N, C-alpha and C positions, 0 to 999 in steps of 0.2 A: 204152378208158376206164381211167384210173388212179384207182381208188377209194381215198380216204383218209378218216381220221376225226380230228376235232379236238374237244376237250372243254374247255369254259370254264364257270366259275362267275362270275356278275356280278350278284348280288342276286337279286331275284325272277325266276324262270325265265320267267314270263309275258312279261316285257319283253325277254328275250334271244332269242326265237324270230324275230319279225318282221324284225329287222335283217339276219339271215342268210338267211332264207327267200326273200328277194326277189332273190337273186343268181343269175345263170346259172352252172351248174356245181354248185350246191348241190342235192343229191339229197333230203336230209331233215334236219330239225332236231327232235330229240326232247328233251322236257323230262324231267329225272330227277334222280337223287341219286348222288353219288360222294364219295369221300374219307373215308368213315366206317368204323366197326368192326363193324357188324352186316350180315347179308345181307338183301336185299330189304326195306328199310325202307318204312314208310308215310309219307304226308305229315304226319300228326299226330305221328309219332315224330321226324321231321326238324325240324319246326317247334318242337317242345318242346326241341330242342337237346341231346338225350341220345345221339344216334347218332354225332356227329362228321361227318355228311354235310353237303355243300353242295348247295343247289339249283343245278343246272347244266344245260347243253345239250350234247348230242352231235350234232355236225354231220358228216354224211357228204357228201363232195363229190368231184367229178372234178378231180383235180389237173392234168389237161391243159387244163382250162377256167378254173379259179380256183386260185390258189396259196395255200399256207399263209401266206405273207407277207401276201397280200391279206386273208385271213381274220383274221389278227392285227390288221391296220389297222382292220378293221370292229369287232373286239372292243374295242380301246382306246377307240374313239369311242362306246362304250355304257356305260362305267363311270367311276367316280371312282377312279383308280388310287392315290390318296393316302390312301384310307380303308380301314383294316384292321379296322374294327368293324362292317362291313356295307355296304350300299349304299343311299344316299338314305333314304327313310323306313323301310326294312327293316333292322333292327338285329340283331346277334347273329352268332355263328359260322356258322350255316347260310346266311347271306346274304353272307359275305365273297367278294370277287372273287379267283379263282385261275385260273391257266392250268395245265391238266393235260396234259402232253406224252405222246404215245404212241410216239415214236421219238426216238433221239438227235439226229436232224436237227431235229425239232420243238423239242427243248430248246435247241439252239444258236440256232435262228431266234428263239425266244421271248426268250432272253437278249439277243440283239442288238437285237431290237425294243424291249425294256424299256430297255436302255441308251440307245438312240436317243431314246426318249421322255423319259428323265431328262435327257439332254444338251440337249434342246430348250428346257428351262426353261419349258415351257408351264404347268406347275403350280408354285406357290410352295412347296408342301410336297413332301416326298420321295415318289417313286413306290415303293409298298410291296407291290404285287401279287406274291404268291409264284408261283413256277414249280415245280410238283411232278410227280412221275411219276403217270400215270393208273393207277387201279385199277379194280375192277369198277364198271360204270355200270348203275344200275337205273332203267328207265323209270318215270316217275311215272304215277299213275292216269290213266285215259283222259280224264277231264274237264279235266286240265291241258294236254293236248296241243292245240297250235294255238289256244290260248286267245284270242289277239288276233283270230282269225277266227270262232271259235265263240261267243264271248261279247263281242262288239264293244263294247257300251256299258260293261259292267263293266271291261273292259280299259282303255278310254279314260279312264274315271273314276279308276281306280287309278293309271294312268300320270300323269295330270294332278296328282293329289294327291301323288305321290311326290317331285316336285322334280327328277326325272331330266332331263326335257327342258330345263328352264331351265338346269341345270348344263351339259348337253351343248352347248346353243346358245352359252352364255357362253364356253366354252373352245374348242370346235371350230370354230365359225363364224369367230371372230376368227383362229384358227390357219390355216384354209384361205385366208383373205384375205391372210395374210402370206406364203404360199408363192409 
């Protein structure tokens, strides 16, 4: 087993777990906080916007089963890469989409993937998702973990209200049909 880690911010971390959790080779998806300037922040601190952290997910996977390139493809199809003010109904710095690379190879792969997405002209606006070095990752409080599974109704209601699914369907369903 070739265990690797990928870290992504893509708006509310509740909506970022399920898309990765369902793939063979993905060992775990942990909701948490990264990219800020204080140690071990709380949800309330991050949500208040004073820590610099993003809500993010840390994905541990077997690279012999699923590649980082595949993980990147899944990631892009969960976010609006043209929005640097947050994601969908979740606004503010703590909800910005960011790729956090953990190795030089991840950085190169993420940059190539971002360029490919930009070149595809799938989006009318510029792809602005930053690619930054990963720093400390702090797991979120227990009640945030696997929220889609442990709080199904609340998760579904929040996801429906967010506008995320309509955006993803509009952009990615049409893109898949054109391939």
